[in-house]
SERO-4910 file (N, C-alpha, C, O; in steps of 0.05 Angstrom, whole numbers):
BEGIN
 pado doro    nc1    nc2    nc3   cac1   cac2   cac3    cc1    cc2    cc3    oc1    oc2    oc3
  Met    A   3680   2162   1558   3668   2140   1542   3640   2151   1532   3633   2147   1509
  Asp    A   3626   2164   1550   3600   2174   1544   3598   2187   1515   3581   2179   1499
  Lys    A   3615   2206   1510   3614   2220   1488   3618   2202   1463   3610   2212   1442
  Tyr    A   3627   2181   1463   3630   2164   1441   3607   2141   1436   3606   2127   1416
  Glu    A   3589   2140   1455   3570   2123   1455   3551   2131   1431   3542   2113   1416
  Gly    A   3546   2156   1427   3528   2166   1408   3536   2158   1380   3520   2149   1363
  Val    A   3565   2163   1376   3574   2156   1350   3572   2124   1346   3564   2114   1326
  Leu    A   3579   2112   1366   3575   2077   1361   3546   2073   1354   3539   2060   1335
  Thr    A   3531   2084   1368   3502   2080   1362   3495   2088   1336   3481   2072   1322
  Ala    A   3504   2111   1326   3496   2117   1299   3507   2102   1279   3493   2097   1258
  Tyr    A   3530   2092   1281   3548   2073   1266   3528   2046   1263   3522   2037   1241
  Lys    A   3519   2035   1288   3506   2013   1286   3480   2012   1274   3470   1991   1267
  Glu    A   3469   2035   1272   3443   2040   1261   3441   2042   1230   3420   2043   1217
  Gln    A   3467   2042   1219   3470   2044   1190   3460   2022   1176   3454   2025   1152
  His    A   3455   1995   1189   3444   1972   1174   3421   1976   1159   3417   1960   1140
  Gly    A   3401   1995   1164   3380   1998   1149   3385   2009   1121   3370   2003   1102
  Ile    A   3405   2025   1119   3414   2039   1095   3428   2017   1079   3421   2014   1056
  Glu    A   3445   2001   1090   3457   1983   1076   3437   1956   1065   3441   1943   1045
  Arg    A   3419   1952   1082   3399   1933   1077   3383   1943   1048   3376   1927   1031
  Asn    A   3378   1966   1048   3362   1978   1028   3379   1980   1001   3369   1977    979
  Phe    A   3408   1985   1005   3423   1987    986   3425   1958    967   3428   1956    943
  Gly    A   3422   1938    985   3424   1908    975   3403   1905    956   3406   1890    938
  Phe    A   3378   1921    959   3354   1915    942   3360   1929    916   3353   1920    894
  Leu    A   3374   1952    918   3381   1966    891   3401   1950    872   3402   1954    847
  Lys    A   3419   1932    888   3437   1917    870   3424   1890    863   3435   1874    847
  Asp    A   3399   1885    875   3387   1856    868   3387   1857    835   3378   1876    822
  Pro    A   3398   1833    826   3396   1831    793   3368   1830    785   3362   1836    762
  Leu    A   3349   1821    801   3323   1822    789   3311   1849    782   3295   1855    764
  Phe    A   3323   1866    802   3315   1896    799   3335   1914    778   3327   1933    764
  Val    A   3361   1907    779   3381   1921    763   3377   1913    737   3374   1929    719
  Asn    A   3377   1884    732   3379   1874    702   3354   1887    680   3356   1886    656
  Asp    A   3335   1896    692   3310   1906    677   3317   1933    666   3302   1944    650
  Met    A   3341   1944    675   3342   1976    669   3364   1974    651   3385   1961    654
  Phe    A   3357   1990    627   3381   1997    608   3378   2026    602   3357   2037    594
  Val    A   3401   2038    609   3405   2069    609   3434   2073    593   3454   2063    602
  Lys    A   3434   2085    573   3455   2088    557   3471   2111    560   3495   2109    561
  Arg    A   3459   2134    562   3475   2163    565   3485   2165    593   3469   2159    611
  Pro    A   3510   2173    600   3517   2180    627   3499   2199    642   3494   2193    665
  Asp    A   3489   2221    630   3471   2239    642   3448   2226    651   3438   2235    671
  Arg    A   3435   2204    638   3413   2190    643   3418   2173    668   3401   2173    686
  Ile    A   3440   2156    669   3451   2141    686   3455   2159    713   3449   2148    735
  Glu    A   3463   2181    714   3464   2204    737   3437   2207    745   3433   2203    769
  Val    A   3422   2212    733   3394   2220    739   3378   2195    748   3363   2197    768
  Leu    A   3380   2173    738   3370   2150    750   3381   2142    776   3367   2132    793
  Gly    A   3406   2146    779   3419   2140    807   3409   2161    829   3403   2153    852
  Phe    A   3407   2187    821   3392   2205    835   3367   2199    846   3361   2202    870
  Ile    A   3350   2189    826   3324   2184    833   3321   2161    850   3302   2161    866
  Leu    A   3340   2138    850   3338   2118    861   3349   2122    894   3341   2108    913
  Leu    A   3366   2140    894   3377   2146    920   3357   2163    938   3354   2160    962
  Thr    A   3343   2181    921   3324   2200    934   3299   2180    943   3287   2183    964
  Ser    A   3292   2160    924   3273   2143    933   3279   2127    961   3265   2125    981
  Leu    A   3301   2117    957   3313   2103    984   3312   2118   1010   3307   2107   1032
  Leu    A   3319   2147   1007   3315   2165   1030   3288   2166   1038   3283   2167   1062
  Val    A   3266   2168   1019   3236   2172   1025   3229   2143   1038   3216   2142   1059
  Trp    A   3237   2121   1028   3234   2095   1040   3243   2092   1067   3231   2078   1084
  Asn    A   3263   2103   1071   3274   2097   1101   3257   2120   1116   3247   2112   1137
  Leu    A   3252   2144   1110   3237   2164   1125   3210   2153   1128   3199   2157   1150
  Met    A   3197   2139   1111   3171   2128   1119   3172   2107   1142   3153   2106   1158
  Glu    A   3194   2090   1143   3198   2072   1163   3203   2085   1189   3193   2077   1210
  Arg    A   3217   2104   1188   3225   2120   1213   3199   2133   1222   3193   2129   1246
  Val    A   3183   2147   1207   3161   2161   1216   3141   2138   1228   3131   2142   1250
  Met    A   3135   2117   1216   3120   2097   1228   3126   2085   1252   3110   2081   1270
  Arg    A   3152   2080   1253   3163   2067   1278   3162   2089   1302   3153   2081   1324
  Glu    A   3169   2113   1299   3169   2133   1315   3138   2139   1324   3133   2145   1348
  His    A   3121   2138   1309   3092   2141   1317   3083   2120   1332   3065   2125   1348
  Leu    A   3091   2093   1329   3086   2069   1341   3097   2070   1369   3082   2063   1387
  Lys    A   3121   2079   1372   3137   2080   1397   3127   2102   1416   3128   2098   1440
  Arg    A   3119   2124   1404   3106   2146   1417   3080   2141   1428   3075   2149   1451
  Thr    A   3063   2127   1413   3037   2121   1419   3035   2094   1436   3013   2088   1446
  Asp    A   3057   2078   1440   3061   2049   1454   3041   2033   1435   3027   2018   1448
  Ser    A   3038   2033   1414   3023   2020   1398   3035   1997   1378   3059   1995   1374
  Thr    A   3016   1981   1367   3029   1962   1347   3010   1968   1320   2991   1983   1318
  Ile    A   3021   1953   1300   3007   1953   1272   3008   1926   1262   3028   1911   1265
  Pro    A   2987   1921   1251   2990   1892   1234   3014   1888   1217   3018   1904   1198
  Gly    A   3030   1869   1222   3054   1864   1202   3050   1839   1186   3027   1833   1179
  Trp    A   3070   1825   1179   3070   1800   1165   3052   1780   1181   3056   1774   1204
  Asp    A   3034   1771   1166   3013   1750   1173   2997   1766   1197   2995   1755   1219
  Arg    A   2988   1788   1192   2976   1806   1213   2987   1802   1241   2972   1806   1260
  Lys    A   3010   1796   1244   3021   1795   1274   3027   1827   1280   3037   1843   1264
  Pro    A   3018   1831   1307   3026   1857   1312   3059   1864   1314   3075   1849   1325
  Thr    A   3065   1887   1302   3092   1894   1301   3097   1924   1312   3078   1940   1307
  Gln    A   3113   1932   1323   3125   1957   1325   3148   1966   1308   3157   1989   1310
  Thr    A   3156   1951   1293   3176   1955   1273   3171   1950   1242   3186   1936   1228
  Pro    A   3147   1962   1233   3139   1958   1206   3159   1967   1187   3172   1987   1192
  Thr    A   3163   1951   1161   3183   1962   1142   3164   1975   1119   3141   1969   1117
  Ser    A   3175   1992   1105   3163   2006   1079   3154   1982   1061   3131   1983   1052
  Phe    A   3169   1962   1055   3161   1941   1043   3137   1929   1049   3119   1926   1032
  Met    A   3136   1922   1075   3112   1913   1090   3090   1932   1084   3069   1921   1076
  Met    A   3089   1956   1086   3069   1974   1080   3058   1974   1052   3035   1975   1046
  Thr    A   3080   1973   1036   3071   1975   1006   3053   1945    999   3036   1945    981
  Thr    A   3058   1927   1012   3044   1901   1007   3017   1907   1016   2999   1900   1002
  Lys    A   3012   1920   1038   2987   1926   1050   2966   1940   1032   2942   1936   1034
  Phe    A   2978   1957   1013   2967   1975    998   2958   1963    966   2943   1974    950
  Lys    A   2972   1939    963   2965   1922    940   2938   1922    930   2920   1913    944
  Gly    A   2932   1931    906   2904   1928    895   2887   1954    902   2865   1956    893
  Val    A   2899   1974    918   2885   1999    923   2882   2014    898   2903   2018    886
  Leu    A   2859   2023    888   2853   2037    863   2845   2063    869   2831   2067    888
  Val    A   2854   2083    854   2843   2115    858   2836   2123    831   2850   2117    812
  Ala    A   2814   2137    829   2805   2146    803   2792   2176    808   2786   2184    831
  Glu    A   2789   2191    786   2782   2217    786   2752   2210    775   2747   2198    755
  Leu    A   2735   2221    793   2705   2217    786   2692   2248    791   2696   2259    813
  Asp    A   2678   2260    770   2669   2285    771   2685   2306    782   2676   2324    796
  Gly    A   2711   2303    775   2730   2321    783   2745   2317    812   2762   2331    821
  Glu    A   2734   2293    823   2747   2291    851   2763   2265    850   2755   2246    837
  Trp    A   2784   2265    865   2798   2242    869   2786   2225    890   2778   2237    910
  Cys    A   2784   2198    887   2771   2181    908   2781   2153    907   2787   2144    885
  Phe    A   2782   2137    928   2787   2104    927   2764   2097    917   2743   2109    921
  Leu    A   2769   2072    899   2748   2060    889   2733   2040    908   2711   2031    903
  Ala    A   2746   2034    929   2735   2020    949   2748   2036    980   2770   2046    982
  Pro    A   2732   2033    998   2746   2047   1024   2771   2033   1033   2772   2009   1028
  Leu    A   2790   2043   1045   2811   2032   1057   2805   2014   1077   2786   2020   1091
  Ser    A   2816   1993   1082   2813   1972   1104   2818   1985   1131   2823   2009   1132
  Ser    A   2818   1971   1152   2822   1981   1177   2854   1982   1179   2866   2001   1188
  Glu    A   2865   1958   1170   2894   1960   1172   2910   1980   1152   2931   1990   1159
  Gln    A   2900   1985   1132   2908   2006   1114   2907   2034   1126   2925   2051   1125
  Gln    A   2880   2039   1140   2881   2063   1157   2904   2066   1176   2918   2086   1177
  Gln    A   2908   2047   1191   2925   2048   1214   2953   2054   1202   2968   2068   1216
  Tyr    A   2963   2043   1175   2986   2053   1163   2988   2081   1157   3008   2095   1162
  Val    A   2965   2090   1145   2963   2120   1137   2963   2135   1164   2977   2155   1163
  Arg    A   2952   2131   1187   2956   2145   1208   2985   2143   1219   2994   2163   1231
  Ala    A   2998   2123   1217   3025   2118   1229   3043   2137   1213   3064   2147   1223
  Leu    A   3036   2142   1187   3054   2158   1170   3047   2191   1175   3057   2210   1163
  Gly    A   3026   2193   1199   3018   2224   1203   3004   2234   1178   3007   2258   1173
  Leu    A   2990   2218   1161   2973   2228   1141   2943   2224   1145   2936   2216   1167
  Thr    A   2926   2230   1126   2897   2224   1129   2889   2217   1100   2904   2222   1081
  Glu    A   2867   2205   1097   2859   2194   1070   2854   2216   1053   2857   2210   1029
  Asp    A   2848   2241   1059   2843   2266   1047   2868   2275   1036   2870   2283   1012
  Ser    A   2888   2273   1053   2916   2284   1041   2929   2265   1021   2945   2275   1005
  Leu    A   2922   2237   1020   2929   2218   1000   2915   2228    974   2926   2225    952
  Leu    A   2892   2239    977   2874   2245    951   2878   2274    944   2862   2284    927
  Arg    A   2896   2289    955   2899   2317    953   2873   2331    958   2871   2352    946
  Lys    A   2855   2324    973   2830   2342    977   2833   2366    992   2848   2367   1012
  Gly    A   2820   2385    984   2822   2413   1003   2842   2429    991   2846   2452   1001
  Lys    A   2855   2421    971   2877   2439    957   2860   2454    937   2838   2446    929
  Thr    A   2871   2476    929   2859   2491    909   2870   2492    884   2866   2511    870
  His    A   2885   2471    876   2897   2467    850   2880   2455    829   2860   2441    834
  Thr    A   2887   2461    807   2869   2450    785   2889   2433    769   2911   2441    762
  Thr    A   2879   2405    764   2891   2386    747   2882   2394    715   2859   2398    708
  Arg    A   2904   2396    700   2895   2402    669   2907   2378    658   2929   2369    662
  His    A   2888   2368    642   2897   2346    622   2905   2354    596   2889   2368    583
  Gln    A   2930   2349    587   2937   2360    559   2931   2335    539   2939   2313    545
  Lys    A   2917   2339    515   2917   2323    497   2936   2323    473   2940   2344    461
  Phe    A   2947   2301    466   2969   2302    448   2956   2286    423   2942   2267    426
  Pro    A   2963   2297    397   2956   2283    373   2966   2255    374   2987   2250    385
  Arg    A   2954   2238    364   2962   2206    368   2993   2207    351   3011   2192    359
  Glu    A   2997   2221    332   3020   2214    316   3045   2225    337   3068   2217    332
  Lys    A   3041   2240    355   3063   2250    372   3069   2231    395   3089   2235    409
  Leu    A   3052   2211    399   3058   2192    424   3078   2170    412   3086   2152    427
***
């Protein structure tokens, strides 16, 4: 029986994926999209599924970090949790503004302590969010008004 326990556990853990597929099927989300051509429908589906994978990966990384460090993070109503969701995290970053000033990307206001905890739980730093330290150059292309 031991060799089947892993299969059963993996099957039972699929609820996360199913829960997020429900979000993609939500009429409030789907009704606002209109795509005519089959190739564009296919691309949109690919983008949505890829986004869903990233969404689940973010949850997994945060939860593994909290489990490994035996810590919690502020969840809904700032109650400590070891099982944050990606949606929960996105609400914590509502209103964060980033701008390019003198060729450098920066937050217009410092991240709160709560936001910093989420960044760390994802294994990131504020600098990595702003792409600091890389040697790439951003080029802005200007288009004539009539082409827009």
